[in-house]
N, C-alpha and C positions, 0 to 999 in steps of 0.2 A: 123637705129632704135635706139630710146632712151631707155636706160636701167636704172633700179633702182639698188640699192645695199644695202645689209644688212651685218653687221658684228656681229656675235654672240660671245660675250665675257663674258658670265655669268658663273655660276658654282663656285665650291670651290675645291681647290686642297691642300692637306696637305703640300706638299713640297713647294708650293708657299708662305705659311705663314712664312717660314724662311726668306723671302724677305720683310715681313711686309705687304703683300697683300693677298687677298682671291683667286682671279682668276689668273690662270697662264698667262692670256693675259696681265696682268699688271706687270709681272716679268721683271726686267731690262734685256735688250739684247743690247749690244754695247751702253750702256749709256742711253737707252730710254726704256719705257715700250714696250714690243714686239708688241703690237697691234698698236702702232703708225706707225710702218713700214708697216703694212697692210693698214691702213688708207691712208698713203702717196702714196702707189702703186695704190690704187683705185682712189684717186683724180687725180693722174697723167694720168690715163687712161680715165679721163673725167666723173667719177662717183661721186655722192654726197651721201655717205653712211649713212644709219640709223644704229645706234649703240645700242646694247642691253647689258647692264652691268654697273658696277660702272665706273664713269667717274671722275677721280681726277684732271681734267684740261688737257685733252689730246691735243696734237698738232701734226698734224692739228686737229681742232675740228670737230667732226661729225656734219652732217647736223641736226641730231636729236638724242637725247639720251633717251632711254627707260629703265625702271627698269628690273632687272633680276627677272623672275618669277619662277626660280628654275629648269626648265627643258628645254632641247634643243628644243623640238617640241613646247612647250608653248611659248618660246621666239620667235621662228620663226613665229608662228601664230600671235603673238602680232605685230611684225614688219611688217608683210604683210599688216596690216591695213593701213600702212603709205606709201606704194609704189604702183605703177601701172605697168601693162604690164609685160615685161620680166625682171626678177630680178636676179642679181648675188649675191649669198649668200657665205660669207667667214667666216671661224672661225678666232678667234683673236690670234691664236697661230702659225701663219705661217709667221714669220718675214723675211723670205727670199723672199717673194713674190715681183715680179717686175711688172712694167707697161707693159713690153713686154708680160709677161705671161698672164696678165689679158686681154690685147687686143687680144691675140691669141684665148683665150676661147670665147670672145665676137664675134670675126670675123668668127671663124671656126665652131661654134656650129651649129648642124643641128636643124631644126624646130621640137620641141617636147615639151611636157609638162614639162619634166625633162631631163636635160642633165648633165651627171656625167663625169668629166674629170678623166682619168686614165693615169698613167705614166709608161713607160717601165722601167723594172728593170735596164737595162744597163745605161739608162740616169741618174737614181738616183745614181748609184754606181760611175759613172764617175764624178759627181759633188759633191756628199757627200759620199765619200768612207767609212766613219766611222759610218754613221747613220744606225740604225736598223729599218727595215720596215717589215710589213706583206705583203706578195705577194700572188697573185693567178696565177697559171700556166694555161693558156688557150691555145687553138689551135693556136692562132695568136701570142703568146708570153707570157711573164711573166710580170705582172703589179701590181702596188700598186695604191690604191685609192687616189684621190685628196681631198683637203680640200676646194674646191670650188664647187658650185652647181648652175646651171642656171635653173630657174623656170619660166614657164609661169603662172603668178598668177591666172588668171581666170580658166585655165585648172587644175592646181595643187590642187585647192581647192577640186576638186572631189576625189582626192587621200588621203585627210587628214584623213578620218575615218580609212582607211586601214593602213596608215602610223602610226597612233596611235596604232593600233593592233601590228604592227611589233615592235615598240618601247617597248610595254608592254611585248612582248615575248623575249626580248633580253637576259634575264637571265634564260630563260627556253629553252635550246638548242634543246631538243627533239621536243618540240612544234614548235619552229622556223623551225627546219628541215622539219617537216611535211608540214608547210606552203610553204616553198621554193620548196620542192619536193625531194624525195630520189634519183630520176633519175638524177636530176641536180647535186646533191651533189656527186654522184658516178662518173659522168663524170668529175666533177671538180677535184676529188681526182686522177683520172687517167690522167689528163691533156688533156682530149678529148673534153672539153666544149668549144664552140665557143662564140664569142662576140654576134653574132646574137641570139644564144640560151639564153644567159644571158638577153639580151634586151627583148626578147619575154616573158621570165618568169617574169621579173620585171613588164612588162606591164600587165600580167595576174593577178599578185598580187595586183598592185596598181590601175588598171583599167584605166590608162592613158598611152600614149606613152612615153617610157623612152629610151633614147639613151646614149651610151658611146661615149666619145670623147678622142681619143688617143692624148695625149699632150706631146710634147717633152721638156717641161719646168719642171724640177724636183722640182723647188721651189713651185709648186702647191701641190706636194705630200709629202713634208717633213715638219712636224710640230714639236713642242717642247712638248713632253709628259712627260719628266723627266728632272731633273736638269742637268744630263749629256749631254742632247741634246743642252744645251746652248753653248757648245764649238764647235758645228758642223760648 
């Protein structure tokens, strides 16, 4: 199956301005803007990415560059207008991404409107022992979320109104907790929540089938959030 690809590299980070850029995706990492490593991995895996954000002459060049509209969901919606079918969405701040990791997600992802890779804690700590990540303890293990997302464009469009609602509530934790459900949050705190229960609740909230993909490649789950992360 042919896949599309989107790289989201918009936004503004105060610490990135110390490097003379607005977006952290353009901060130098090993001599190159970190997003170039993302683009390179996607091209190596056979994808031609649509890029959202400032493009100062990136190499390899994106197949298409779109302007930053200021919000993650707004940028995603804009980019979706230029791709078809199943689409791999990547953030621009994962410079460790490899062709092998991308191919794993494309080859192993189940059929669903939304597939979200998650990475076991032990895999992250073995490869990046100094990195700090947020983890969720589930019945099957302890995981961190990935920075890739696989979407079925036609199906995911049905979820956009509710996705907007979730994004709007991200700074209102009590309202977001009510949306997710206190039963799920309690099980999560106790480490008794299963992957199947997470998927079922995500599907109920978004109105489309959502699946998790346990991914052994920590490069998918380790991004650069702070200047200190550049030495990972």
